[in-house]
ZADO-1210 file (C-alpha; in nm, 4 decimals, padded with zeros to 6 digits):
<atoms>
<atom x="-04.4751" y="02.3525" z="01.5843" code="UNK" pos="1"/>
<atom x="-04.5787" y="02.2786" z="01.2273" code="UNK" pos="2"/>
<atom x="-04.2886" y="02.2947" z="00.9380" code="UNK" pos="3"/>
<atom x="-04.4121" y="02.5821" z="00.8030" code="UNK" pos="4"/>
<atom x="-04.4002" y="02.7579" z="01.1869" code="UNK" pos="5"/>
<atom x="-04.0053" y="02.6027" z="01.2264" code="UNK" pos="6"/>
<atom x="-03.9593" y="02.7261" z="00.8928" code="UNK" pos="7"/>
<atom x="-04.0773" y="03.1638" z="00.9621" code="UNK" pos="8"/>
<atom x="-03.9175" y="03.1373" z="01.2469" code="UNK" pos="9"/>
<atom x="-03.5860" y="03.0527" z="01.1924" code="UNK" pos="10"/>
<atom x="-03.6465" y="03.2824" z="00.9416" code="UNK" pos="11"/>
<atom x="-03.7477" y="03.6033" z="01.1126" code="UNK" pos="12"/>
<atom x="-03.4550" y="03.4582" z="01.3955" code="UNK" pos="13"/>
<atom x="-03.2073" y="03.5165" z="01.0888" code="UNK" pos="14"/>
<atom x="-03.2629" y="03.8753" z="01.0210" code="UNK" pos="15"/>
<atom x="-03.2966" y="03.9316" z="01.3563" code="UNK" pos="16"/>
<atom x="-02.9495" y="03.8260" z="01.3681" code="UNK" pos="17"/>
<atom x="-02.8378" y="04.0136" z="01.0940" code="UNK" pos="18"/>
<atom x="-02.9866" y="04.3056" z="01.2454" code="UNK" pos="19"/>
<atom x="-03.3268" y="04.3363" z="01.1864" code="UNK" pos="20"/>
<atom x="-03.5650" y="04.5976" z="01.4299" code="UNK" pos="21"/>
<atom x="-03.7903" y="04.2664" z="01.5666" code="UNK" pos="22"/>
<atom x="-03.7717" y="04.1238" z="01.9192" code="UNK" pos="23"/>
<atom x="-03.5091" y="03.8374" z="01.9949" code="UNK" pos="24"/>
<atom x="-03.6564" y="03.5285" z="01.9793" code="UNK" pos="25"/>
<atom x="-03.6564" y="03.3363" z="02.3549" code="UNK" pos="26"/>
<atom x="-03.4019" y="03.1547" z="02.4074" code="UNK" pos="27"/>
<atom x="-03.5220" y="02.7971" z="02.4255" code="UNK" pos="28"/>
<atom x="-03.7576" y="02.8533" z="02.1344" code="UNK" pos="29"/>
<atom x="-03.4228" y="02.9755" z="01.9494" code="UNK" pos="30"/>
<atom x="-03.2519" y="02.6169" z="02.0850" code="UNK" pos="31"/>
<atom x="-03.5657" y="02.3351" z="02.0040" code="UNK" pos="32"/>
<atom x="-03.6047" y="02.5035" z="01.6327" code="UNK" pos="33"/>
<atom x="-03.2268" y="02.4449" z="01.6147" code="UNK" pos="34"/>
<atom x="-03.2599" y="02.0613" z="01.7846" code="UNK" pos="35"/>
<atom x="-03.5742" y="02.0004" z="01.5063" code="UNK" pos="36"/>
<atom x="-03.3405" y="02.1060" z="01.2172" code="UNK" pos="37"/>
<atom x="-03.0594" y="01.9048" z="01.3237" code="UNK" pos="38"/>
<atom x="-03.2922" y="01.5522" z="01.3992" code="UNK" pos="39"/>
<atom x="-03.4046" y="01.6475" z="01.0394" code="UNK" pos="40"/>
<atom x="-03.0554" y="01.7051" z="00.8704" code="UNK" pos="41"/>
<atom x="-02.9657" y="01.3938" z="01.0729" code="UNK" pos="42"/>
<atom x="-03.2286" y="01.2161" z="00.8136" code="UNK" pos="43"/>
<atom x="-03.0628" y="01.3250" z="00.5283" code="UNK" pos="44"/>
<atom x="-02.7967" y="01.1619" z="00.2811" code="UNK" pos="45"/>
<atom x="-02.4900" y="01.3121" z="00.3310" code="UNK" pos="46"/>
<atom x="-02.4805" y="01.4280" z="-00.0497" code="UNK" pos="47"/>
<atom x="-02.7962" y="01.6900" z="-00.0147" code="UNK" pos="48"/>
<atom x="-02.6179" y="01.8652" z="00.3224" code="UNK" pos="49"/>
<atom x="-02.2232" y="01.8016" z="00.1067" code="UNK" pos="50"/>
<atom x="-02.4457" y="02.0256" z="-00.1768" code="UNK" pos="51"/>
<atom x="-02.6656" y="02.2845" z="00.0787" code="UNK" pos="52"/>
<atom x="-02.3543" y="02.3893" z="00.1821" code="UNK" pos="53"/>
<atom x="-02.0550" y="02.3029" z="-00.0969" code="UNK" pos="54"/>
<atom x="-01.9804" y="02.6960" z="-00.1482" code="UNK" pos="55"/>
<atom x="-01.9939" y="02.7892" z="00.2428" code="UNK" pos="56"/>
<atom x="-01.6815" y="02.7945" z="00.5207" code="UNK" pos="57"/>
<atom x="-01.7872" y="02.8358" z="00.8366" code="UNK" pos="58"/>
<atom x="-01.6066" y="03.0688" z="00.9999" code="UNK" pos="59"/>
<atom x="-01.5357" y="02.8949" z="01.3304" code="UNK" pos="60"/>
<atom x="-01.4241" y="02.5452" z="01.2676" code="UNK" pos="61"/>
</atoms>
């Protein structure tokens, strides 16, 4: 999967999760996509991630 495919995949998955009338993606594919994003985020400076999430509070800490 290429970077743009990963982005499109996650956007579509999130639309489905929010109620869009599109088929659910394979749980295996979702897990692989999440693992890829986590690997990328591990390489980011903490300040970048903190900035992206600055105004968001996770509901289940």
